C-alpha positions in Angstrom: -4.6 63.7 125.3 -1.5 61.6 126.1 0.7 60.3 123.2 0.2 56.5 123.2 3.9 55.5 123.2 6.2 54.7 126.2 9.9 54.0 126.7 10.5 51.9 129.9 14.1 51.1 130.7 16.3 49.8 133.5 17.1 46.6 135.4 14.2 46.6 137.9 12.1 44.0 136.0 9.3 43.6 138.5 8.2 47.2 138.9 8.7 47.7 135.1 6.4 44.7 134.4 3.8 46.1 136.8 3.9 49.4 135.0 3.3 47.7 131.7 0.4 45.8 133.1 -1.1 49.0 134.5 -0.9 50.6 131.0 -2.7 47.6 129.6 -5.4 47.7 132.3 -5.9 51.5 131.6 -6.4 50.8 127.9 -8.9 48.0 128.6 -10.8 50.3 131.0 -11.0 53.0 128.4 -11.9 50.9 125.4 -13.4 47.7 126.9 -10.8 45.3 125.5 -7.6 45.3 123.6 -5.6 43.0 121.4 -2.1 42.6 123.0 1.1 41.7 121.2 4.7 41.0 122.5 7.5 41.4 120.0 11.3 41.4 120.3 13.4 44.0 118.4 16.0 41.3 117.6 13.6 39.2 115.4 10.9 41.7 114.4 11.1 44.4 111.8 10.1 47.9 112.9 8.1 48.3 109.8 6.0 45.2 110.8 5.4 46.7 114.3 4.3 50.0 112.8 2.1 48.3 110.3 0.4 46.4 113.2 -0.1 49.7 115.1 -1.8 51.2 112.1 -4.1 48.2 111.5 -7.4 48.3 113.2 -8.2 45.0 115.0 -11.2 43.1 113.7 -12.2 41.9 117.2 -11.0 44.5 119.7 -11.3 48.3 119.7 -7.7 48.9 120.8 -4.2 47.4 120.3 -1.3 47.3 122.7 2.2 46.3 121.5 5.1 45.6 123.8 8.5 45.7 122.0 11.3 44.3 124.1 15.0 44.9 123.4 14.5 48.5 122.4 18.2 49.2 122.8 18.7 47.3 119.5 16.7 49.9 117.5 19.4 52.0 116.0 18.8 52.2 112.2 17.9 55.7 111.0 15.1 54.4 108.8 13.5 52.4 111.7 13.7 55.4 114.0 12.3 57.7 111.3 9.4 55.3 110.7 8.6 55.2 114.5 8.8 59.0 114.5 6.3 59.3 111.7 3.8 57.0 113.5 4.3 59.0 116.8 3.7 62.3 114.9 0.5 60.8 113.4 -0.9 60.1 116.9 0.3 63.3 118.5 -2.3 66.1 119.0 -1.5 69.2 117.0 -3.2 72.2 115.4 -3.7 70.2 112.2 -4.5 67.0 113.9 -6.7 67.8 116.9 -8.2 64.3 117.3 -5.5 61.7 116.5 -6.3 58.1 116.9 -5.1 56.7 120.3 -6.5 53.2 119.9 -3.0 51.7 119.4 -0.4 51.9 122.1 3.3 51.1 121.8 5.5 50.2 124.8 9.2 50.1 124.2 11.1 48.1 126.8 14.8 47.7 127.5 16.8 46.1 130.4 19.4 48.8 129.6 19.3 52.2 131.3 19.2 54.0 127.9 18.6 53.4 124.2 19.9 55.1 121.1 19.8 58.9 121.6 17.8 59.4 118.3 15.1 57.0 119.6 15.0 58.7 123.0 14.4 62.1 121.3 11.2 61.0 119.6 9.6 59.8 122.9 7.7 62.4 125.0 9.6 63.2 128.2 6.6 62.4 130.3 6.3 58.9 128.8 9.9 57.9 129.6 10.7 56.1 132.8 13.8 54.4 134.1 13.3 51.5 136.6 16.5 51.5 138.8 17.4 48.6 141.1 16.1 49.2 144.6 18.3 50.3 147.5 18.6 47.9 150.5 16.1 49.8 152.7 13.5 49.7 149.9 14.0 46.0 149.3 13.6 45.3 153.0 10.3 47.2 153.1 9.2 45.5 149.8 9.7 42.0 151.2 8.0 42.8 154.5 5.0 44.4 152.7 4.8 41.4 150.3 4.5 39.0 153.1 2.0 41.2 155.0 -0.3 41.6 152.0 -0.5 37.8 151.7 -1.3 37.4 155.4 2.2 36.3 156.6 4.8 37.7 158.8 8.6 37.5 158.5 11.4 38.4 161.0 14.0 41.1 160.1 16.7 38.5 160.2 14.8 36.3 157.8 14.4 39.3 155.4 18.2 39.8 155.5 18.7 36.1 154.5 16.1 36.4 151.7 17.9 39.4 150.2 21.3 37.7 150.4 19.9 34.7 148.4 17.6 36.3 145.8 18.6 38.5 142.8 18.0 42.2 143.2 14.7 42.7 141.4 11.1 42.5 142.5 10.2 40.0 139.8 12.7 37.5 141.3 11.8 38.4 144.9 8.0 37.9 144.1 8.7 34.4 142.6 10.9 33.2 145.4 8.9 34.7 148.3 5.7 33.2 146.9 7.0 29.7 147.6 6.7 30.3 151.4 2.9 30.6 151.1 2.7 27.0 149.9 4.8 25.6 152.8 3.6 27.4 155.9 0.3 28.4 157.6 -0.5 32.1 157.9 0.0 32.1 161.6 3.7 31.1 161.2 6.3 33.8 161.3 9.0 33.1 158.7 12.4 32.7 160.3 16.0 32.5 158.9 15.9 28.7 159.2 12.7 28.6 157.1 14.4 30.7 154.4 17.4 28.3 154.3 15.1 25.4 154.1 12.9 26.7 151.3 15.4 28.8 149.2 18.7 27.0 149.7 17.6 23.4 149.7 14.7 23.6 147.2 15.9 26.4 145.0 15.3 26.1 141.3 18.2 26.7 138.9 18.1 29.9 137.0 20.3 32.4 135.1 21.4 33.7 138.4 22.5 30.3 139.9 24.2 29.6 136.6 26.1 32.9 136.8 27.1 32.0 140.3 28.6 28.7 139.2 30.3 30.3 136.3 31.9 32.9 138.5 33.2 30.6 141.2 36.9 31.6 141.1 37.8 29.0 143.8 37.4 26.0 141.3 39.2 25.3 138.1 38.0 26.4 134.7 37.2 22.9 133.7 35.1 22.3 136.8 33.2 25.6 136.4 32.4 24.6 132.8 31.2 21.1 133.9 29.1 22.7 136.7 27.6 25.2 134.3 26.6 22.5 131.8 24.9 20.5 134.5 22.9 23.6 135.6 22.0 24.4 132.0 20.7 20.9 131.5 18.5 21.3 134.6 17.1 24.6 133.3 16.4 23.2 129.9 14.5 20.2 131.4 12.0 22.5 133.2 8.7 23.0 131.5 9.1 26.8 131.5 12.6 27.0 130.1 13.2 29.9 127.8 16.6 30.4 126.1 15.9 34.1 125.5 15.1 34.8 129.1 18.1 32.8 130.2 20.4 34.9 128.1 18.7 38.1 129.3 19.3 37.0 132.9 23.0 36.3 132.2 23.3 39.6 130.4 21.9 41.4 133.5 24.5 39.7 135.7 27.4 40.6 133.4 26.2 44.2 133.1 26.2 44.3 136.8 29.8 42.9 136.8 30.8 45.6 134.5 29.4 48.1 137.0 31.4 46.4 139.7 34.6 46.8 137.7 33.8 50.5 137.1 33.2 51.2 140.8 36.4 49.5 141.7 38.5 51.0 138.9 42.1 51.6 139.8 41.9 49.3 142.9 40.9 52.2 145.2 38.9 51.5 148.4 35.2 51.7 147.9 33.1 52.8 150.8 29.9 51.3 152.1 27.7 54.1 150.8 29.0 53.9 147.2 28.5 50.1 147.2 24.9 50.5 148.3 24.2 53.3 145.8 25.3 51.0 143.0 23.2 48.1 144.2 25.8 46.0 146.0 24.2 46.0 149.4 24.3 42.5 150.7 27.4 40.6 151.7 26.5 37.7 149.5 26.2 39.9 146.4 29.5 41.6 147.1 31.3 38.2 147.6 29.7 36.9 144.3 30.8 39.9 142.2 34.2 40.1 143.9 34.8 36.5 142.8 33.5 37.2 139.3 35.8 40.1 138.9 38.7 37.8 139.5 37.5 35.5 136.7 36.7 38.2 134.0 38.4 41.5 133.5 36.4 44.6 132.6 37.3 44.2 128.9 36.3 40.5 128.9 33.1 41.4 130.6 32.2 43.9 127.9 33.0 41.3 125.3 30.8 38.8 127.0 27.8 41.2 127.1 28.3 41.6 123.3 28.6 37.8 122.9 25.3 37.2 124.8 23.5 39.7 122.6 24.9 38.0 119.4 23.9 34.6 120.7 20.4 35.9 121.5 20.0 37.1 117.9 21.4 33.8 116.5 19.0 31.7 118.5 16.0 33.8 117.4 17.0 33.6 113.7 17.9 29.9 113.7 14.9 28.6 115.7 14.9 26.0 118.4 16.6 23.1 116.6 20.1 24.2 117.6 19.3 26.1 120.8 21.0 23.7 123.2 24.1 23.5 121.1 24.3 27.3 120.8 23.9 27.7 124.6 26.6 25.2 125.3 28.9 26.9 122.9 28.1 30.2 124.6 29.0 28.9 128.0 32.3 27.5 126.6 33.2 30.9 125.1 32.3 32.7 128.3 34.0 30.3 130.7 36.9 28.8 128.8 37.6 31.5 126.2 36.7 34.4 128.6 34.4 36.1 126.1 36.3 35.3 122.8 34.3 33.7 120.0 35.7 30.2 119.2 36.4 31.2 115.5 38.0 34.5 116.5 40.1 32.9 119.2 41.3 30.0 117.0 42.1 32.4 114.2 44.6 34.2 116.4 46.0 31.1 118.1 
């Protein structure tokens, strides 16, 4: 009997989400139905999560809880509490038929979580979802179009990969737009990609990062452009401040990786760049520009700043979200990662 707890980490959001959905589907197949919950570690107490896992649903025979932001679980008491629950659902000589009607899925965009938390998760239930290499991305795009009854030229695939962030969730969303614009007997060309993605592209955390990282314009202009993009994002019906911050955090973690790869100013070969997820010319240009805007130390500070802003927004509610996001952009672009109060105190 498998222990009903999983730890899913890494930046490949699409494949990770598919894995989560498969777990849910397996639970529903086994029990007939399940009551599903989504919690965030930043604004949910671990004891509340464990209490929910131990509570039998009144309407469904099983419970599935997805807990995002697992890298924030660090307190000894929280990890001990999770360990106690895991022990209670783990088969043993004294507990040969433990309850497996509650499933916990711990999720993190980071590659790893606190070592004490990792130790209590069974090895076979831990999985890291790495960013895809270029050859895998090309095959993924081609298969995605084929499965939906469309064809796309190799040159068009290259343009798609230059313009879309390196994860299958973003690729799925962007590529799906072609199916609304062209008949199935039409082979998608580079010109079609430019028309659909470049001219009709929705603003996102990734276009926001691109504007923030444009080293060819002044700080003031970058801040103005970033505020305009933020306003467009906030006006969309599906805007989500938490997801926006998560997207920016992913970009800055990738920038931190770029700094590490280029540490010391040494030449970096093609294979190393590809192995670290910098395959396309557009991505390399973007992160090269960004590295001239923020140093490695400033990038680390910005990742911490994003995490702190995320927690503040969750704790304060939606009333001040826009103001907090604007202040966050000011601190990232103008103050280069320094908090306004901290910066002013040392001025």
